[in-house]
C-alpha positions as CSV (number, residue, x, y, z in Angstrom):
1,M,51.0,37.9,119.9
2,D,50.7,34.6,121.7
3,A,52.4,31.4,120.6
4,G,49.4,30.6,118.3
5,G,49.8,33.9,116.5
6,W,53.5,33.4,116.0
7,A,53.0,29.9,114.7
8,T,52.0,31.3,111.3
9,V,55.5,32.6,110.7
10,P,57.4,29.3,111.0
11,E,54.7,27.9,108.7
12,L,55.5,30.5,106.1
13,L,59.2,29.8,106.4
14,R,58.7,26.1,105.7
15,A,57.9,27.1,102.2
16,V,61.3,28.7,101.7
17,G,63.5,26.9,99.2
18,D,66.6,24.9,100.0
19,D,68.8,27.6,98.4
20,Q,67.2,30.5,100.4
21,K,67.5,31.6,104.0
22,V,65.2,33.9,105.9
23,S,65.8,35.3,109.4
24,V,63.0,37.0,111.4
25,A,63.0,38.8,114.7
26,V,60.1,40.6,116.3
27,T,59.7,42.5,119.6
28,R,56.3,43.8,120.7
29,L,56.8,47.3,122.1
30,S,54.0,47.2,124.7
31,D,55.5,44.4,126.8
32,G,58.9,43.5,125.2
33,A,57.7,40.0,124.2
34,H,60.2,38.7,121.6
35,W,60.0,36.0,118.9
36,A,62.7,35.0,116.4
37,V,63.6,32.4,113.8
38,D,67.4,32.3,113.2
39,G,67.5,35.7,114.8
40,D,71.2,35.5,115.6
41,R,72.3,34.4,112.1
42,A,74.9,36.9,110.9
43,V,74.3,38.2,107.3
44,V,75.8,40.9,105.2
45,A,74.0,44.0,106.4
46,A,73.7,46.0,103.2
47,S,72.0,49.3,104.0
48,T,70.4,48.1,107.2
49,V,73.6,49.1,109.0
50,K,72.6,52.7,108.4
51,V,70.4,52.4,111.5
52,P,73.2,52.3,114.0
53,I,75.1,54.9,111.9
54,L,72.1,57.2,112.4
55,V,72.1,56.5,116.2
56,A,75.8,57.3,116.5
57,A,75.4,60.5,114.6
58,M,72.5,61.7,116.7
59,R,74.6,60.9,119.8
60,A,77.2,63.2,118.4
61,V,74.4,65.9,118.1
62,D,73.5,65.2,121.8
63,R,77.1,65.7,122.9
64,G,77.3,69.0,121.0
65,D,80.0,67.7,118.6
66,V,77.8,68.8,115.6
67,R,74.5,70.5,115.0
68,L,71.9,69.3,112.5
69,D,72.0,72.7,110.8
70,D,75.8,72.5,110.2
71,R,76.6,72.3,106.5
72,R,79.1,70.1,104.8
73,T,80.3,69.3,101.2
74,P,80.9,65.6,100.7
75,A,84.7,64.9,100.6
76,P,85.9,63.3,97.3
77,E,86.3,60.0,99.0
78,D,82.7,60.2,100.3
79,R,81.2,60.3,96.8
80,V,80.3,56.8,95.5
81,V,77.7,55.5,93.0
82,G,74.8,53.3,94.0
83,T,71.5,54.2,95.6
84,G,70.6,57.8,96.2
85,V,70.9,61.1,94.3
86,L,74.1,62.9,95.5
87,S,76.4,61.2,93.0
88,W,74.4,63.0,90.3
89,L,74.5,66.5,91.9
90,D,77.1,69.3,91.9
91,P,80.2,68.0,93.7
92,E,80.3,71.3,95.6
93,V,76.8,70.9,97.0
94,R,76.7,72.0,100.6
95,L,73.9,70.5,102.7
96,R,72.9,70.4,106.3
97,I,73.7,67.3,108.4
98,A,69.9,66.9,108.7
99,D,69.7,66.7,104.9
100,Y,72.3,64.0,104.8
101,A,70.6,62.0,107.5
102,Y,67.3,62.2,105.6
103,L,69.0,61.1,102.4
104,M,70.8,58.2,104.1
105,I,67.6,56.8,105.6
106,A,64.7,57.8,103.2
107,L,66.7,57.2,99.9
108,S,69.5,55.1,101.2
109,D,72.0,57.5,99.6
110,N,75.5,56.0,99.8
111,T,77.3,59.3,99.6
112,A,75.2,60.8,102.3
113,S,75.9,57.7,104.4
114,N,79.6,58.2,104.1
115,V,79.1,61.8,105.2
116,M,77.2,60.6,108.2
117,I,80.0,58.1,109.0
118,D,82.3,61.1,109.0
119,V,79.9,63.0,111.3
120,A,79.7,60.1,113.8
121,G,83.2,58.7,113.5
122,M,83.8,55.0,112.8
123,D,85.1,54.3,116.3
124,R,81.9,56.0,117.8
125,I,79.7,53.9,115.5
126,R,81.4,50.7,116.7
127,E,80.9,51.9,120.3
128,T,77.3,52.6,119.6
129,I,76.8,49.1,118.1
130,A,78.2,47.6,121.3
131,D,76.2,49.9,123.5
132,L,72.9,49.0,121.8
133,G,73.6,45.3,122.4
134,M,74.1,44.5,118.7
135,V,76.4,41.6,119.5
136,G,76.4,40.1,116.0
137,T,76.8,43.4,114.1
138,R,80.2,44.5,112.7
139,M,81.0,47.7,110.9
140,E,84.2,47.1,109.0
141,R,84.1,49.6,106.1
142,R,82.5,52.6,104.5
143,F,80.1,52.4,101.6
144,L,81.9,51.8,98.3
145,G,79.2,51.8,95.6
146,R,80.5,48.3,94.6
147,M,81.1,45.0,96.1
148,P,84.1,45.0,98.5
149,T,87.3,43.0,98.0
150,P,88.1,40.5,100.8
151,A,90.8,42.9,102.1
152,E,88.3,45.8,102.4
153,G,86.1,43.9,104.9
154,Q,82.3,43.6,105.1
155,N,79.5,44.9,107.3
156,W,77.4,42.3,109.2
157,T,74.2,42.2,111.2
158,T,71.5,40.0,112.6
159,A,67.7,40.3,112.8
160,N,67.8,40.3,116.6
161,D,70.4,43.1,116.5
162,L,68.4,45.4,114.3
163,V,65.3,44.8,116.4
164,R,67.3,45.8,119.5
165,A,68.4,49.0,117.9
166,L,64.9,49.9,116.8
167,V,63.4,49.2,120.2
168,A,65.9,51.6,121.7
169,V,65.0,54.3,119.2
170,W,61.3,53.8,120.0
171,N,61.9,53.7,123.7
172,D,64.0,56.9,123.7
173,T,67.0,55.1,125.1
174,A,69.2,55.0,121.9
175,A,69.9,58.7,122.3
176,S,68.1,61.7,123.9
177,P,64.3,61.7,123.6
178,S,64.4,64.6,121.1
179,S,67.0,62.8,119.0
180,C,65.0,59.6,119.1
181,A,61.9,61.5,118.0
182,Q,63.9,62.9,115.0
183,M,65.2,59.4,114.1
184,R,61.6,58.1,114.1
185,Q,60.6,60.9,111.8
186,W,63.3,60.1,109.3
187,L,62.6,56.4,109.5
188,G,59.0,57.1,108.8
189,L,59.9,58.9,105.6
190,Q,61.4,55.6,104.1
191,Q,60.7,55.5,100.4
192,D,61.3,51.8,99.9
193,R,58.1,50.0,100.7
194,A,58.7,46.8,98.8
195,M,58.7,44.4,101.7
196,I,57.4,45.2,105.2
197,G,56.0,48.6,104.2
198,R,53.4,46.9,102.1
199,V,51.4,46.2,105.2
200,A,51.1,49.9,106.0
201,R,47.4,50.3,105.3
202,D,44.0,49.9,107.1
203,G,45.3,51.7,110.2
204,L,48.9,50.5,110.2
205,T,52.0,52.6,109.6
206,F,55.6,51.6,108.9
207,S,58.9,53.3,109.7
208,G,62.1,51.6,108.8
209,K,65.2,50.9,106.7
210,S,65.7,48.4,103.9
211,G,68.9,47.0,102.4
212,S,69.6,45.0,99.3
213,L,72.5,43.6,97.3
214,P,72.6,40.8,94.7
215,L,71.0,37.7,96.4
216,L,70.2,39.8,99.5
217,A,67.0,41.6,100.4
218,H,66.5,42.9,103.9
219,D,64.0,45.1,105.7
220,C,63.6,46.3,109.3
221,G,61.4,48.8,111.1
222,V,58.4,49.3,113.3
223,I,54.8,48.5,112.3
224,S,52.4,50.6,114.4
225,G,48.7,50.3,114.9
226,P,46.2,52.0,117.2
227,R,46.6,49.3,119.9
228,D,50.3,48.3,119.8
229,A,53.5,48.3,117.7
230,V,56.2,45.8,116.9
231,A,59.8,46.2,115.9
232,I,60.6,43.6,113.1
233,A,63.5,42.6,111.0
234,I,63.4,40.2,108.0
235,L,66.7,39.3,106.4
236,T,66.8,37.1,103.3
237,E,69.5,35.5,101.3
238,G,69.6,33.4,98.1
239,Y,66.7,34.9,96.2
240,V,67.7,35.4,92.5
241,D,64.4,37.3,92.0
242,P,64.2,39.9,94.8
243,Y,60.4,40.2,94.3
244,E,60.1,36.7,95.7
245,A,62.0,37.9,98.8
246,F,59.8,40.9,99.0
247,D,56.7,38.7,98.9
248,I,57.8,36.3,101.6
249,G,58.7,39.3,103.8
250,R,55.4,41.0,103.2
251,D,53.5,37.8,104.1
252,I,55.6,37.4,107.3
253,A,55.0,41.0,108.3
254,A,51.3,40.7,107.7
255,A,51.1,37.6,109.8
256,V,53.1,39.3,112.6
257,A,50.9,42.4,112.5
258,D,47.8,40.3,112.7
259,G,49.1,38.0,115.4
260,A,50.4,40.9,117.5
261,G,47.0,42.5,117.7
262,L,48.1,45.9,116.4
263,L,44.6,46.7,115.3
264,Y,42.4,45.0,117.9
């Protein structure tokens, strides 16, 4: 994607309303070329912070601290409402670590995410965030199933940070090559295709992680084609109607895929 191809994205962003904000970051995997608009703007991360949680958990697997086949029952403090299915299941359900990882990424299950925080350890997650170069990302709390109070803290990230983490997963540097391959598989099973995932057709595939809260709609992942791939993060704020955010994100992702030459 040369400067001419990227020029379409700022053009799309000029149509964003005064009450909305959109951050975009893109890295082309073949050569590391990077483009961003407000890529270092810190925003509430919502479920996109589950990407570094996953990396930290797989590093625990690499160290031999846990195995993906180990089974756990969610602790009472892990069980929260919100996205996912575990809050509806038997409290004594006993799943594999691999199952919780899948549920955290593919279905954004908050209870599974708290189990994965237990697997990795909060201090290790913060170390992983720093090691990945996610300089604007902060992990201050577990998932609550509700909005936090000021005293409970918040989780923050940036578009540039999410792209850095994704590039490391795709380049096999986030963890061992086998663990990175497993992470790519789970990210490829993402069920939420409302934003970037809508470009996954006509030879393009998408693997990633979305995140949303009232007035927030985020997505990040890797768009792959036969000729190249890009890591992309789109973070939006201020959209009362999330479908408006999904549409601007889709348009940006389509412009990036076209300009980066993923198909030709």
